[in-house]
py3Dmol code that shows the C-alpha trace and the ligand (Angstrom):
import py3Dmol

protein = """\
ATOM      1  CA  UNK A   1       0.000   0.000   0.000  1.00  0.00           C
ATOM      2  CA  UNK A   2       1.143   3.571  -0.746  1.00  0.00           C
ATOM      3  CA  UNK A   3       0.449   6.291   1.800  1.00  0.00           C
ATOM      4  CA  UNK A   4      -0.065   9.976   1.201  1.00  0.00           C
ATOM      5  CA  UNK A   5       0.266  12.381   4.110  1.00  0.00           C
ATOM      6  CA  UNK A   6      -1.263  15.545   2.841  1.00  0.00           C
ATOM      7  CA  UNK A   7      -1.389  19.081   3.973  1.00  0.00           C
ATOM      8  CA  UNK A   8      -4.103  21.317   2.648  1.00  0.00           C
ATOM      9  CA  UNK A   9      -4.890  21.154  -1.048  1.00  0.00           C
ATOM     10  CA  UNK A  10      -4.405  17.519  -1.754  1.00  0.00           C
ATOM     11  CA  UNK A  11      -7.599  16.041  -0.332  1.00  0.00           C
ATOM     12  CA  UNK A  12      -8.969  15.878  -3.906  1.00  0.00           C
ATOM     13  CA  UNK A  13      -6.696  12.969  -4.785  1.00  0.00           C
ATOM     14  CA  UNK A  14      -9.142  10.724  -2.961  1.00  0.00           C
ATOM     15  CA  UNK A  15     -11.777  11.601  -5.571  1.00  0.00           C
ATOM     16  CA  UNK A  16      -9.560  10.255  -8.374  1.00  0.00           C
ATOM     17  CA  UNK A  17      -9.738   6.691  -7.101  1.00  0.00           C
ATOM     18  CA  UNK A  18     -12.370   4.155  -6.093  1.00  0.00           C
ATOM     19  CA  UNK A  19     -13.106   4.541  -2.437  1.00  0.00           C
ATOM     20  CA  UNK A  20     -12.780   1.446  -0.303  1.00  0.00           C
ATOM     21  CA  UNK A  21     -13.151   2.550   3.310  1.00  0.00           C
ATOM     22  CA  UNK A  22     -12.394   5.188   5.918  1.00  0.00           C
ATOM     23  CA  UNK A  23     -10.505   4.118   9.005  1.00  0.00           C
ATOM     24  CA  UNK A  24      -9.309   5.568  12.276  1.00  0.00           C
ATOM     25  CA  UNK A  25      -6.436   3.527  13.730  1.00  0.00           C
ATOM     26  CA  UNK A  26      -5.822   3.207  17.474  1.00  0.00           C
ATOM     27  CA  UNK A  27      -2.105   3.285  18.201  1.00  0.00           C
ATOM     28  CA  UNK A  28      -0.021   3.225  21.406  1.00  0.00           C
ATOM     29  CA  UNK A  29       0.421   6.974  20.816  1.00  0.00           C
ATOM     30  CA  UNK A  30      -3.248   7.838  20.359  1.00  0.00           C
ATOM     31  CA  UNK A  31      -5.752   7.823  17.518  1.00  0.00           C
ATOM     32  CA  UNK A  32      -4.902   8.555  13.907  1.00  0.00           C
ATOM     33  CA  UNK A  33      -6.888  11.062  11.862  1.00  0.00           C
ATOM     34  CA  UNK A  34      -9.497   9.577   9.508  1.00  0.00           C
ATOM     35  CA  UNK A  35      -7.627   7.744   6.760  1.00  0.00           C
ATOM     36  CA  UNK A  36      -9.259   7.295   3.374  1.00  0.00           C
ATOM     37  CA  UNK A  37      -8.340   4.063   1.657  1.00  0.00           C
ATOM     38  CA  UNK A  38      -8.944   3.874  -2.065  1.00  0.00           C
ATOM     39  CA  UNK A  39      -7.805   2.175  -5.241  1.00  0.00           C
ATOM     40  CA  UNK A  40      -5.895   4.195  -7.797  1.00  0.00           C
ATOM     41  CA  UNK A  41      -5.685   2.079 -10.945  1.00  0.00           C
ATOM     42  CA  UNK A  42      -4.308  -1.184  -9.566  1.00  0.00           C
ATOM     43  CA  UNK A  43      -2.781   0.262  -6.382  1.00  0.00           C
ATOM     44  CA  UNK A  44      -4.102   0.550  -2.846  1.00  0.00           C
ATOM     45  CA  UNK A  45      -3.596   4.050  -1.486  1.00  0.00           C
ATOM     46  CA  UNK A  46      -4.129   5.407   2.043  1.00  0.00           C
ATOM     47  CA  UNK A  47      -4.644   9.137   2.358  1.00  0.00           C
ATOM     48  CA  UNK A  48      -4.103  10.785   5.727  1.00  0.00           C
ATOM     49  CA  UNK A  49      -4.824  14.494   6.322  1.00  0.00           C
ATOM     50  CA  UNK A  50      -1.840  15.486   8.467  1.00  0.00           C
ATOM     51  CA  UNK A  51      -3.632  18.185  10.432  1.00  0.00           C
ATOM     52  CA  UNK A  52      -6.779  16.037  10.772  1.00  0.00           C
ATOM     53  CA  UNK A  53     -10.026  17.342   9.353  1.00  0.00           C
ATOM     54  CA  UNK A  54     -10.468  21.099   9.178  1.00  0.00           C
ATOM     55  CA  UNK A  55      -6.825  21.894  10.059  1.00  0.00           C
ATOM     56  CA  UNK A  56      -7.485  21.036  13.677  1.00  0.00           C
ATOM     57  CA  UNK A  57      -3.877  20.617  14.818  1.00  0.00           C
ATOM     58  CA  UNK A  58      -1.207  23.268  14.196  1.00  0.00           C
ATOM     59  CA  UNK A  59       2.220  21.918  13.114  1.00  0.00           C
ATOM     60  CA  UNK A  60       3.697  21.703  16.613  1.00  0.00           C
ATOM     61  CA  UNK A  61       0.638  19.865  17.993  1.00  0.00           C
ATOM     62  CA  UNK A  62       0.364  17.151  15.347  1.00  0.00           C
ATOM     63  CA  UNK A  63       0.669  13.648  16.772  1.00  0.00           C
ATOM     64  CA  UNK A  64       3.368  12.581  14.326  1.00  0.00           C
ATOM     65  CA  UNK A  65       4.006   9.257  16.063  1.00  0.00           C
ATOM     66  CA  UNK A  66       0.343   8.228  15.953  1.00  0.00           C
ATOM     67  CA  UNK A  67       0.135   9.282  12.296  1.00  0.00           C
ATOM     68  CA  UNK A  68       3.181   7.310  11.165  1.00  0.00           C
ATOM     69  CA  UNK A  69       2.488   4.308  13.372  1.00  0.00           C
ATOM     70  CA  UNK A  70      -1.039   4.097  11.931  1.00  0.00           C
ATOM     71  CA  UNK A  71       0.374   4.095   8.406  1.00  0.00           C
ATOM     72  CA  UNK A  72       2.676   1.240   9.394  1.00  0.00           C
ATOM     73  CA  UNK A  73      -0.265  -0.677  10.892  1.00  0.00           C
ATOM     74  CA  UNK A  74      -2.104  -0.402   7.587  1.00  0.00           C
ATOM     75  CA  UNK A  75       0.830  -2.022   5.822  1.00  0.00           C
ATOM     76  CA  UNK A  76       1.959   1.158   4.067  1.00  0.00           C
ATOM     77  CA  UNK A  77       5.458   0.670   2.603  1.00  0.00           C
ATOM     78  CA  UNK A  78       5.924   4.041   0.950  1.00  0.00           C
ATOM     79  CA  UNK A  79       4.781   7.514   1.932  1.00  0.00           C
ATOM     80  CA  UNK A  80       4.530  10.555  -0.293  1.00  0.00           C
ATOM     81  CA  UNK A  81       4.137  13.660   1.865  1.00  0.00           C
ATOM     82  CA  UNK A  82       3.133  17.141   0.790  1.00  0.00           C
ATOM     83  CA  UNK A  83       4.394  20.179   2.672  1.00  0.00           C
ATOM     84  CA  UNK A  84       3.821  23.892   2.183  1.00  0.00           C
ATOM     85  CA  UNK A  85       7.087  25.848   2.383  1.00  0.00           C
ATOM     86  CA  UNK A  86       8.567  29.303   2.125  1.00  0.00           C
ATOM     87  CA  UNK A  87      11.482  29.731  -0.296  1.00  0.00           C
ATOM     88  CA  UNK A  88      14.953  30.903   0.704  1.00  0.00           C
ATOM     89  CA  UNK A  89      16.096  31.374  -2.905  1.00  0.00           C
ATOM     90  CA  UNK A  90      14.836  33.888  -5.443  1.00  0.00           C
ATOM     91  CA  UNK A  91      15.096  31.222  -8.141  1.00  0.00           C
ATOM     92  CA  UNK A  92      12.694  28.908  -6.268  1.00  0.00           C
ATOM     93  CA  UNK A  93       9.426  30.733  -6.785  1.00  0.00           C
ATOM     94  CA  UNK A  94       5.989  30.651  -5.180  1.00  0.00           C
ATOM     95  CA  UNK A  95       4.000  28.053  -7.101  1.00  0.00           C
ATOM     96  CA  UNK A  96       7.047  25.808  -7.694  1.00  0.00           C
ATOM     97  CA  UNK A  97       7.253  22.230  -6.440  1.00  0.00           C
ATOM     98  CA  UNK A  98      10.470  20.968  -4.861  1.00  0.00           C
ATOM     99  CA  UNK A  99      11.456  17.407  -3.959  1.00  0.00           C
ATOM    100  CA  UNK A 100      13.983  17.752  -1.109  1.00  0.00           C
ATOM    101  CA  UNK A 101      17.003  15.464  -0.846  1.00  0.00           C
ATOM    102  CA  UNK A 102      18.056  16.476   2.668  1.00  0.00           C
ATOM    103  CA  UNK A 103      16.864  18.386   5.722  1.00  0.00           C
ATOM    104  CA  UNK A 104      18.000  20.586   8.594  1.00  0.00           C
ATOM    105  CA  UNK A 105      16.029  19.961  11.785  1.00  0.00           C
ATOM    106  CA  UNK A 106      15.257  23.066  13.845  1.00  0.00           C
ATOM    107  CA  UNK A 107      12.273  21.631  15.681  1.00  0.00           C
ATOM    108  CA  UNK A 108      12.405  21.794  19.476  1.00  0.00           C
ATOM    109  CA  UNK A 109       9.535  20.085  21.218  1.00  0.00           C
ATOM    110  CA  UNK A 110       8.572  17.116  19.081  1.00  0.00           C
ATOM    111  CA  UNK A 111       8.737  13.440  19.850  1.00  0.00           C
ATOM    112  CA  UNK A 112      10.895  12.281  17.015  1.00  0.00           C
ATOM    113  CA  UNK A 113      11.503   8.615  17.782  1.00  0.00           C
ATOM    114  CA  UNK A 114       9.515   5.474  18.529  1.00  0.00           C
ATOM    115  CA  UNK A 115      12.429   4.230  20.645  1.00  0.00           C
ATOM    116  CA  UNK A 116      12.196   5.668  24.159  1.00  0.00           C
ATOM    117  CA  UNK A 117      12.855   2.383  25.951  1.00  0.00           C
ATOM    118  CA  UNK A 118      15.715   1.030  23.915  1.00  0.00           C
ATOM    119  CA  UNK A 119      18.563   2.702  22.124  1.00  0.00           C
ATOM    120  CA  UNK A 120      18.237   2.789  18.369  1.00  0.00           C
ATOM    121  CA  UNK A 121      20.358   5.058  16.161  1.00  0.00           C
ATOM    122  CA  UNK A 122      19.116   4.873  12.602  1.00  0.00           C
ATOM    123  CA  UNK A 123      21.272   6.017   9.718  1.00  0.00           C
ATOM    124  CA  UNK A 124      19.677   9.017   8.078  1.00  0.00           C
ATOM    125  CA  UNK A 125      22.565  10.178   5.862  1.00  0.00           C
ATOM    126  CA  UNK A 126      20.104  10.215   2.960  1.00  0.00           C
ATOM    127  CA  UNK A 127      16.823  10.955   4.746  1.00  0.00           C
ATOM    128  CA  UNK A 128      14.456  10.758   1.759  1.00  0.00           C
ATOM    129  CA  UNK A 129      14.027   7.554  -0.257  1.00  0.00           C
ATOM    130  CA  UNK A 130      16.129   7.795  -3.394  1.00  0.00           C
ATOM    131  CA  UNK A 131      13.753   5.712  -5.528  1.00  0.00           C
ATOM    132  CA  UNK A 132      10.534   7.354  -4.363  1.00  0.00           C
ATOM    133  CA  UNK A 133      12.089  10.776  -5.001  1.00  0.00           C
ATOM    134  CA  UNK A 134      12.889   9.684  -8.535  1.00  0.00           C
ATOM    135  CA  UNK A 135       9.279   8.660  -9.221  1.00  0.00           C
ATOM    136  CA  UNK A 136       8.196  12.134  -8.111  1.00  0.00           C
ATOM    137  CA  UNK A 137      10.914  13.934 -10.067  1.00  0.00           C
ATOM    138  CA  UNK A 138      10.037  12.129 -13.279  1.00  0.00           C
ATOM    139  CA  UNK A 139       6.289  12.655 -12.746  1.00  0.00           C
ATOM    140  CA  UNK A 140       6.137  16.384 -13.502  1.00  0.00           C
ATOM    141  CA  UNK A 141       7.739  19.787 -13.395  1.00  0.00           C
ATOM    142  CA  UNK A 142       9.662  19.992 -10.103  1.00  0.00           C
ATOM    143  CA  UNK A 143      12.869  21.402  -8.632  1.00  0.00           C
ATOM    144  CA  UNK A 144      14.695  18.102  -8.251  1.00  0.00           C
ATOM    145  CA  UNK A 145      16.630  18.745  -5.050  1.00  0.00           C
ATOM    146  CA  UNK A 146      16.964  21.081  -2.102  1.00  0.00           C
ATOM    147  CA  UNK A 147      17.432  21.209   1.639  1.00  0.00           C
ATOM    148  CA  UNK A 148      14.237  21.391   3.695  1.00  0.00           C
ATOM    149  CA  UNK A 149      14.572  23.377   6.916  1.00  0.00           C
ATOM    150  CA  UNK A 150      11.988  22.466   9.543  1.00  0.00           C
ATOM    151  CA  UNK A 151      11.152  24.992  12.242  1.00  0.00           C
ATOM    152  CA  UNK A 152       9.022  24.451  15.318  1.00  0.00           C
ATOM    153  CA  UNK A 153       6.490  27.116  14.373  1.00  0.00           C
ATOM    154  CA  UNK A 154       3.724  28.024  14.559  1.00  0.00           C
ATOM    155  CA  UNK A 155       5.208  31.476  14.058  1.00  0.00           C
ATOM    156  CA  UNK A 156       6.998  32.362  10.861  1.00  0.00           C
ATOM    157  CA  UNK A 157      10.743  33.076  11.014  1.00  0.00           C
ATOM    158  CA  UNK A 158      12.758  36.193  11.819  1.00  0.00           C
ATOM    159  CA  UNK A 159      14.952  37.835   9.179  1.00  0.00           C
ATOM    160  CA  UNK A 160      18.073  36.671  11.043  1.00  0.00           C
ATOM    161  CA  UNK A 161      16.832  33.081  11.149  1.00  0.00           C
ATOM    162  CA  UNK A 162      16.218  33.083   7.406  1.00  0.00           C
ATOM    163  CA  UNK A 163      19.696  34.533   6.806  1.00  0.00           C
ATOM    164  CA  UNK A 164      21.178  31.782   8.981  1.00  0.00           C
ATOM    165  CA  UNK A 165      19.205  29.012   7.266  1.00  0.00           C
ATOM    166  CA  UNK A 166      20.419  30.276   3.894  1.00  0.00           C
ATOM    167  CA  UNK A 167      24.026  30.316   5.064  1.00  0.00           C
ATOM    168  CA  UNK A 168      23.638  26.757   6.351  1.00  0.00           C
ATOM    169  CA  UNK A 169      22.531  25.571   2.929  1.00  0.00           C
ATOM    170  CA  UNK A 170      18.734  25.571   3.334  1.00  0.00           C
ATOM    171  CA  UNK A 171      16.547  25.929   0.245  1.00  0.00           C
ATOM    172  CA  UNK A 172      13.023  26.020   1.686  1.00  0.00           C
ATOM    173  CA  UNK A 173      11.499  26.322   5.147  1.00  0.00           C
ATOM    174  CA  UNK A 174       8.418  24.664   6.573  1.00  0.00           C
ATOM    175  CA  UNK A 175       6.964  23.376   9.836  1.00  0.00           C
ATOM    176  CA  UNK A 176       5.638  19.874   9.162  1.00  0.00           C
ATOM    177  CA  UNK A 177       8.301  17.737   7.460  1.00  0.00           C
ATOM    178  CA  UNK A 178      10.055  16.668  10.668  1.00  0.00           C
ATOM    179  CA  UNK A 179       9.810  14.275  12.488  1.00  0.00           C
ATOM    180  CA  UNK A 180       7.737  12.529   9.789  1.00  0.00           C
ATOM    181  CA  UNK A 181      10.759  11.633   7.666  1.00  0.00           C
ATOM    182  CA  UNK A 182      12.621  10.291  10.714  1.00  0.00           C
ATOM    183  CA  UNK A 183       9.703   8.248  12.051  1.00  0.00           C
ATOM    184  CA  UNK A 184       9.100   6.749   8.604  1.00  0.00           C
ATOM    185  CA  UNK A 185      12.733   5.613   8.471  1.00  0.00           C
ATOM    186  CA  UNK A 186      12.404   4.041  11.930  1.00  0.00           C
ATOM    187  CA  UNK A 187       9.453   2.051  10.581  1.00  0.00           C
ATOM    188  CA  UNK A 188      11.478   1.124   7.473  1.00  0.00           C
ATOM    189  CA  UNK A 189       8.916   2.919   5.303  1.00  0.00           C
ATOM    190  CA  UNK A 190      10.137   4.773   2.193  1.00  0.00           C
ATOM    191  CA  UNK A 191       9.410   8.489   2.511  1.00  0.00           C
ATOM    192  CA  UNK A 192       9.648  11.394   0.074  1.00  0.00           C
ATOM    193  CA  UNK A 193       8.115  14.838   0.091  1.00  0.00           C
ATOM    194  CA  UNK A 194       6.773  17.243  -2.484  1.00  0.00           C
ATOM    195  CA  UNK A 195       7.128  20.756  -1.139  1.00  0.00           C
ATOM    196  CA  UNK A 196       4.759  23.334  -2.517  1.00  0.00           C
ATOM    197  CA  UNK A 197       6.361  26.769  -2.402  1.00  0.00           C
ATOM    198  CA  UNK A 198       3.667  29.102  -1.151  1.00  0.00           C
ATOM    199  CA  UNK A 199       5.710  32.255  -0.496  1.00  0.00           C
ATOM    200  CA  UNK A 200       9.181  33.726  -0.299  1.00  0.00           C
ATOM    201  CA  UNK A 201      10.403  33.345   3.286  1.00  0.00           C
ATOM    202  CA  UNK A 202      10.424  36.254   5.743  1.00  0.00           C
ATOM    203  CA  UNK A 203      12.728  39.127   4.689  1.00  0.00           C
ATOM    204  CA  UNK A 204      13.076  37.637   1.184  1.00  0.00           C
ATOM    205  CA  UNK A 205       9.408  38.427   0.731  1.00  0.00           C
ATOM    206  CA  UNK A 206       8.958  42.199   0.304  1.00  0.00           C
ATOM    207  CA  UNK A 207       5.673  42.068   2.233  1.00  0.00           C
ATOM    208  CA  UNK A 208       4.440  40.786   5.578  1.00  0.00           C
ATOM    209  CA  UNK A 209       3.737  37.028   5.476  1.00  0.00           C
ATOM    210  CA  UNK A 210       0.105  36.102   5.713  1.00  0.00           C
ATOM    211  CA  UNK A 211      -1.569  32.732   5.828  1.00  0.00           C
ATOM    212  CA  UNK A 212      -3.901  34.043   3.104  1.00  0.00           C
ATOM    213  CA  UNK A 213      -1.124  34.038   0.490  1.00  0.00           C
ATOM    214  CA  UNK A 214      -0.088  30.534   1.561  1.00  0.00           C
ATOM    215  CA  UNK A 215      -3.622  29.217   1.065  1.00  0.00           C
ATOM    216  CA  UNK A 216      -4.086  31.151  -2.212  1.00  0.00           C
ATOM    217  CA  UNK A 217      -1.069  29.467  -3.827  1.00  0.00           C
ATOM    218  CA  UNK A 218      -2.089  26.088  -2.443  1.00  0.00           C
ATOM    219  CA  UNK A 219      -5.566  26.569  -3.951  1.00  0.00           C
ATOM    220  CA  UNK A 220      -4.069  27.641  -7.296  1.00  0.00           C
ATOM    221  CA  UNK A 221      -1.673  24.721  -7.493  1.00  0.00           C
ATOM    222  CA  UNK A 222      -3.627  21.886  -5.986  1.00  0.00           C
ATOM    223  CA  UNK A 223      -4.671  20.391  -9.306  1.00  0.00           C
ATOM    224  CA  UNK A 224      -1.027  20.251 -10.460  1.00  0.00           C
ATOM    225  CA  UNK A 225      -0.030  18.694  -7.152  1.00  0.00           C
ATOM    226  CA  UNK A 226      -2.711  16.020  -7.368  1.00  0.00           C
ATOM    227  CA  UNK A 227      -1.633  15.199 -10.954  1.00  0.00           C
ATOM    228  CA  UNK A 228       2.014  15.026  -9.937  1.00  0.00           C
ATOM    229  CA  UNK A 229       1.273  12.550  -7.160  1.00  0.00           C
ATOM    230  CA  UNK A 230      -1.066  10.566  -9.379  1.00  0.00           C
ATOM    231  CA  UNK A 231       1.706  10.196 -11.999  1.00  0.00           C
ATOM    232  CA  UNK A 232       4.320   9.348  -9.362  1.00  0.00           C
ATOM    233  CA  UNK A 233       2.119   6.577  -7.954  1.00  0.00           C
ATOM    234  CA  UNK A 234       1.622   5.190 -11.473  1.00  0.00           C
ATOM    235  CA  UNK A 235       5.429   4.956 -11.803  1.00  0.00           C
ATOM    236  CA  UNK A 236       5.912   3.162  -8.499  1.00  0.00           C
ATOM    237  CA  UNK A 237       6.634  -0.563  -8.982  1.00  0.00           C
ATOM    238  CA  UNK A 238       5.167  -3.158  -6.619  1.00  0.00           C
ATOM    239  CA  UNK A 239       8.517  -4.248  -5.164  1.00  0.00           C
ATOM    240  CA  UNK A 240      10.950  -2.001  -3.306  1.00  0.00           C
ATOM    241  CA  UNK A 241      14.585  -2.166  -4.301  1.00  0.00           C
ATOM    242  CA  UNK A 242      15.876   0.658  -2.107  1.00  0.00           C
ATOM    243  CA  UNK A 243      17.620   0.110   1.263  1.00  0.00           C
ATOM    244  CA  UNK A 244      14.780   1.723   3.313  1.00  0.00           C
ATOM    245  CA  UNK A 245      13.340  -1.657   4.261  1.00  0.00           C
ATOM    246  CA  UNK A 246      16.607  -2.507   6.055  1.00  0.00           C
ATOM    247  CA  UNK A 247      16.854   0.748   8.035  1.00  0.00           C
ATOM    248  CA  UNK A 248      16.927  -1.026  11.410  1.00  0.00           C
ATOM    249  CA  UNK A 249      19.711  -3.407  10.464  1.00  0.00           C
ATOM    250  CA  UNK A 250      22.752  -2.396  12.499  1.00  0.00           C
ATOM    251  CA  UNK A 251      20.833   0.372  14.290  1.00  0.00           C
ATOM    252  CA  UNK A 252      19.973  -1.282  17.610  1.00  0.00           C
ATOM    253  CA  UNK A 253      22.474  -0.999  20.447  1.00  0.00           C
ATOM    254  CA  UNK A 254      21.772  -4.458  21.937  1.00  0.00           C
ATOM    255  CA  UNK A 255      22.716  -5.969  18.555  1.00  0.00           C
ATOM    256  CA  UNK A 256      26.287  -4.680  18.745  1.00  0.00           C
TER     257      UNK A 256
END
"""
ligand_1 = """\
10
HPA
N 7.923 29.431 6.895
C 7.595 28.295 7.551
N 6.620 27.497 7.152
C 5.961 27.813 6.036
C 6.256 28.960 5.293
C 7.299 29.811 5.747
O 7.617 30.863 5.140
N 5.389 28.984 4.238
C 4.622 27.862 4.337
N 4.955 27.157 5.424
"""
view = py3Dmol.view(width=600, height=400)
view.addModel(protein, "pdb")
view.setStyle({"model": 0}, {"cartoon": {"style": "trace"}})
view.addModel(ligand_1, "xyz")
view.setStyle({"model": 1}, {"stick": {}})
view.zoomTo()
view.show()
């Protein structure tokens, strides 16, 4: 099964398939949001609205562990995530899509591991699945790499923070990509993200940032985003050949 963890603007993908069922999964971390399971051509797809229905949970309050664990329970082996981001580069414009190849984690308060009772250090040198990224890159018009900076939010950034992120090699900044990518790796699930650039980041943007402009771009681009994901899923073969499914091999301390 292929999972989609969607921010706003991607809920329509569910309408492109044949609906099977809606499920809420109980996990040791709490309940998942309502997950729509549907068939897209010959593939089973599970769509999870990251913020739950109606944007209930702001980025720092999302129960990332329950969300990812629920996907694992459903037998999801690959996750395509969508994330709204601000751009740190003039050449990466509002309305563009970017498939990140790395991240910088500036979150502060999130539970970013399933392993609180035993010591597990997963390798995350290449945090996004190489193969899944390639299906997305070949599925449409996207910026094919970039460094995703994740902040704690929910506030936007200061001018000095944006300057620092740029100097550190960041390309785009958002609030929801981490710890999803990390938790997916701990579950040995392939994970890739399509970032939708909704604005230039603070101080690069000539005007005050408003959530209205973020939602306007998302609304404008949602059809393209749905098509991109639809095409990427069509390109995804049944079997995984990437190393993601072995992420825990050599990661557990009591194995050493
Ligand atoms: N900063 C952080 N998160 C965001 C932004 C931004 O500029 N735009 C959309 N999500």
